[in-house]
C-alpha positions in Angstrom: -22.1 -11.5 3.7 -20.1 -13.7 5.4 -21.8 -16.6 3.2 -21.3 -15.4 0.4 -17.5 -15.0 0.7 -17.1 -18.6 2.3 -19.0 -19.4 -0.8 -16.9 -17.8 -3.1 -13.2 -18.9 -1.1 -14.4 -22.9 -0.8 -15.0 -22.5 -5.3 -11.5 -20.3 -5.3 -9.7 -23.2 -3.5 -8.4 -25.1 -6.0 -4.9 -25.5 -7.5 -4.9 -23.5 -10.7 -5.7 -20.3 -8.5 -2.7 -21.2 -5.7 -0.3 -22.5 -8.5 -1.0 -20.3 -11.5 -2.0 -17.2 -9.4 -0.3 -17.0 -6.2 2.9 -18.9 -6.6 3.2 -17.1 -10.1 3.5 -14.0 -8.1 6.1 -15.2 -5.7 8.1 -16.5 -9.4 8.1 -12.9 -10.6 8.9 -11.5 -7.1 11.7 -13.7 -7.3 13.2 -13.2 -11.0 12.5 -9.7 -10.7 15.3 -9.7 -8.0 17.3 -11.7 -9.4 17.5 -9.4 -12.2 17.2 -5.7 -10.2 20.9 -7.0 -8.8 22.4 -8.5 -12.4 21.5 -5.5 -14.4 22.3 -2.5 -11.5 22.8 0.5 -12.3 22.2 0.0 -16.0 18.6 1.8 -16.6 16.9 1.9 -19.5 13.8 2.7 -22.0 10.7 1.2 -20.5 10.8 -1.6 -17.5 14.3 -0.5 -17.5 14.0 2.6 -16.1 13.0 1.2 -12.8 16.0 -1.3 -12.4 18.2 -0.3 -8.8 21.1 1.0 -8.9 24.1 -0.8 -6.5 23.6 2.1 -4.0 19.6 1.8 -3.6 20.4 -2.3 -3.5 22.6 -1.5 -1.1 20.5 0.6 1.3 18.4 -0.3 4.1 15.3 -1.5 1.5 17.7 -3.0 -0.8 16.3 -6.1 -0.3 12.8 -5.2 -2.1 14.1 -2.8 -4.7 14.0 -5.5 -7.3 10.6 -6.1 -6.8 8.8 -3.1 -8.7 10.3 -4.4 -11.9 7.5 -7.3 -11.8 4.7 -5.2 -10.4 3.1 -4.9 -13.9 3.7 -8.2 -14.6 2.7 -9.4 -11.1 -0.5 -7.1 -11.8 -1.4 -9.2 -15.3 -1.6 -12.8 -13.0 -3.6 -10.9 -10.4 -6.3 -9.7 -13.5 -6.0 -12.3 -15.5 -6.7 -14.7 -12.5 -10.2 -12.2 -11.2 -10.8 -12.1 -14.6 -11.3 -16.2 -15.1 -13.1 -16.3 -11.5 -15.0 -13.8 -13.4 -15.5 -15.0 -16.4 -16.0 -18.7 -15.5 -19.7 -18.2 -14.3 -21.0 -17.1 -17.1 -19.2 -19.6 -19.4 -20.7 -22.4 -16.9 -24.0 -21.1 -16.4 -23.7 -21.0 -12.7 -24.5 -17.4 -12.2 -27.8 -18.0 -12.4 -27.6 -20.6 -9.6 -26.0 -17.7 -7.5 -28.9 -15.0 -9.0 -31.5 -17.0 -7.4 -29.6 -18.0 -4.2 -28.7 -14.3 -3.6 -31.1 -11.9 -5.5 -29.2 -8.8 -4.6 -26.4 -8.7 -7.2 -24.1 -6.1 -5.3 -23.4 -8.7 -2.4 -22.1 -11.7 -5.1 -20.1 -8.6 -6.4 -19.1 -7.5 -3.5 -18.2 -10.9 -1.6 -16.8 -12.8 -5.1 -14.2 -9.3 -4.8 -13.6 -10.2 -1.5 -12.1 -13.2 -1.5 -10.4 -12.3 -4.4 -8.5 -10.2 -2.0 -7.6 -12.4 0.4 -6.3 -14.8 -2.4 -4.5 -11.4 -4.1 -3.2 -10.8 -0.6 -1.4 -14.3 -0.3 -0.2 -13.8 -3.7 1.2 -10.3 -2.5 3.0 -11.7 0.5 4.6 -15.0 -1.3 5.8 -12.2 -3.8 7.5 -10.0 -1.5 8.7 -13.0 1.0 10.4 -14.6 -2.5 11.8 -11.6 -3.2 13.1 -10.8 0.3 14.8 -14.7 0.2 16.0 -14.1 -3.0 17.5 -10.6 -2.4 19.9 -12.9 0.6 20.9 -15.1 -2.3 22.0 -12.0 -4.6 23.6 -10.2 -2.3 27.2 -12.1 -1.9 26.8 -13.1 -5.8 26.7 -9.3 -7.1 29.3 -7.9 -4.1 26.4 -6.1 -2.9 27.0 -4.6 0.8 23.9 -6.0 3.1 25.1 -4.1 6.1 21.9 -1.6 5.9 19.7 -4.5 5.7 19.3 -5.1 9.3 18.0 -1.9 9.8 14.0 -1.8 10.1 13.1 -5.5 8.3 10.3 -6.1 9.0 8.9 -2.6 8.7 10.3 -2.0 5.2 8.7 -5.9 4.7 5.5 -4.6 5.8 5.5 -1.2 4.0 6.5 -3.4 0.6 3.5 -6.0 1.0 1.1 -3.0 1.5 2.2 -1.3 -1.3 2.4 -3.9 -3.8 -1.1 -5.2 -2.0 -2.9 -1.9 -3.1 -1.2 -2.0 -6.7 -2.3 -5.5 -7.3 -6.0 -5.1 -6.1 -6.6 -1.9 -8.3 -5.2 -4.8 -11.1 -7.8 -7.3 -10.0 -10.5 -4.4 -10.1 -10.1 -3.7 -13.9 -9.9 -7.7 -14.5 -13.1 -8.2 -12.9 -14.7 -5.5 -14.9 -13.5 -5.9 -18.1 -14.7 -10.0 -17.9 -18.0 -8.8 -16.1 -18.6 -6.5 -19.4 -17.8 -8.8 -22.2 -17.7 -12.2 -20.2 -15.2 -13.5 -21.4 -12.0 -14.2 -19.2 -9.6 -14.5 -22.3 -10.9 -10.9 -23.7 -9.7 -9.4 -20.6 -6.2 -11.0 -20.1 -5.7 -9.9 -24.1 -7.1 -6.3 -22.9 -4.6 -6.4 -20.2 -1.5 -6.9 -21.8 -2.2 -5.5 -24.4 -2.6 -2.9 -22.9 0.5 -2.6 -20.7 2.6 -4.0 -23.0 1.9 -2.3 -26.2 -0.5 0.2 -25.8 0.6 2.4 -22.3 3.9 2.5 -24.1 3.1 3.7 -27.2 1.4 6.7 -25.3 4.7 7.2 -23.3 6.8 7.0 -26.2 4.3 10.3 -27.4 4.0 11.6 -24.2 6.5 10.7 -20.8 3.9 13.5 -18.5 0.6 10.6 -19.6 3.2 8.0 -17.6 2.3 9.8 -14.7 -1.5 9.2 -14.7 -2.0 6.0 -16.8 -2.7 3.0 -15.1 0.7 1.0 -15.5 2.2 4.2 -14.5 -0.1 4.8 -11.8 -0.1 1.2 -10.5 4.2 1.0 -10.6 4.7 3.9 -8.7 2.3 2.8 -6.0 3.8 -0.7 -5.6 7.0 0.9 -5.6 6.0 3.4 -2.6 6.5 6.6 -4.7 8.9 7.2 -7.6 10.6 10.3 -8.8 7.9 10.9 -11.5 4.9 10.4 -9.1 4.4 10.7 -5.1 3.2 7.9 -3.2 0.6 9.9 -2.2 -0.8 10.9 -5.7 -0.4 7.0 -6.8 -2.4 6.3 -3.7 -4.9 8.7 -5.0 -4.9 8.1 -8.4 -5.3 4.2 -7.5 -8.2 5.1 -5.1 -10.2 6.3 -7.9 -9.0 3.5 -10.7 -10.1 1.6 -7.7 -13.9 3.1 -7.0 -14.4 3.9 -10.6 -14.0 -0.1 -11.6 -16.1 -0.8 -8.4 -19.1 1.4 -9.5 -19.4 0.5 -12.9 -18.8 -3.0 -12.2 -21.7 -2.9 -9.8 -24.3 -1.0 -12.3 -23.8 -3.8 -15.0 -24.3 -6.5 -12.2 -27.8 -5.0 -11.3 -28.9 -4.1 -14.4 -27.6 -7.2 -16.7 -30.2 -9.7 -17.0 -29.5 -12.8 -16.3 -30.6 -15.6 -18.8 -28.1 -17.9 -19.7 
């Protein structure tokens, strides 16, 4: 298994993943923090409901309060590079060589997933640190008190990193599954963006309660450590259910599909 993971890490070690994936996650974390400070207290519908209040920004964890605004955007980035990593094996025909080298296909899939998890953790760490650094710059600009920020800073950063990582990994598994089913990264990305931007918002507009169990709402709550609508424990359980279901379906598809191209 370690050899499979190492092989995948070597293949993934290219600028497009580091800049387009990890870099984009850090960028969105920084932008979301700026928006959080600039629009503090101006909550609105859709993603605007997660805009923090001034009091929240001044709290002990205020330097990460704006990060949840980018939770779904970061999720889409992760979904995209997981989907590209999977679909490229089929588009290039490399999957045939992989299957010949490792007949146990579940090992190929799990090894790839573990390698992608490591990249996702790097991106989540970059996004967390970018949000923290941006908050330090934004606080004096927007006259937000930082008196409480010195309390358990490392613990808060660690919890934020943990929550964002958990959310992002589930997004990645969804991207892996869609790409595996369609053999197309474009379709996987289109489905992910269309679902979050259009479909889920349409469902929530009809039924507010649906947002507590739909994928986007659940993973946003997970990244935020829980919200008023859904607790962290409930979000964690739902996220784990999405993760396990996605992995099991992906393993089944990988096992039974004929690889002839």
